[in-house]
N, C-alpha and C positions, 0 to 999 in steps of 0.2 A: 701280313701285317697283324700285329697283336697289341694288346694293351700291355704296357711295360709295368711290372709290379715292383721292380727294384730300382730305386734311385731316380726315377723320373715319374713322379706321381701324376696320374691322369694323362700322361703322354702316350701317344700311339707310337709303336715301334715298327719301323720298316727295316727288314733285314735284306739287304741287297748284296750280301757276300756272294762272290762268284759271278756277278753281273759286271759287264764292262760298260763304260760310258758310251752312250748317254743314259743307259737304263737306270742307274741309281738316282739320277736327277729326275727322270721321268716318274719313277715310283714315288719319290718325295713329292713332286708336284701333284700327283694323283691323291696322295694321302692328305695333303694340305687343303684340298678342296673341301673336305669334311671335318677337318681338325684345326685346332688353334695351336697345338703343341705336338711336335713329332720328333722322335729320335730316329735318326738314320744311321744304320751300320753298313759300311761298305769297305771293300778291300781293294778297289780299283785305285791306283795312284793318282788318277786324274779326277777322282770324285770331289776332292776338296775344292779344286778350281771350279768345277761345274756347279757344285752346291752354292759356292760364294756368288757366282755370276747370277744364278737363278734367284737367289735371295735378294741380291741387290736390285735386280730388275723388278721384283714383285714387292719389295719393301718389307721383307721378313728379317727377323733378327736371328743370327746364327751364333750359338755358343759351342766352342770346341769342347766336347765332353771327354776327349782323350782317347787313348788306344784301347783296343779290346782284342787282345791276342795279336793276330796278324792283320786285323782290320782297324778302322777308326770309327769313332762315333761323333755325331753332331746333333745338337738339340736345336731344332728350328722352331721359332715361335712367330706367330702373327701378333703384332702389337695392337 
């Protein structure tokens, strides 16, 4: 996890590339414990569904930040 300096001001970045579900969602949940704004990068095809379900359950807002090479990005925020 790192602070993202490009395009996501003050957002924490979680790079979960190479991890298979449920790990990207679990890493996101862990990061959201201490952050209001997280960018998740994942290449698992099931990650979008898992992230959406987790966010819906916990009341987070998910913005599709688009592709990043072979991966995808989501910006998740606590309102």
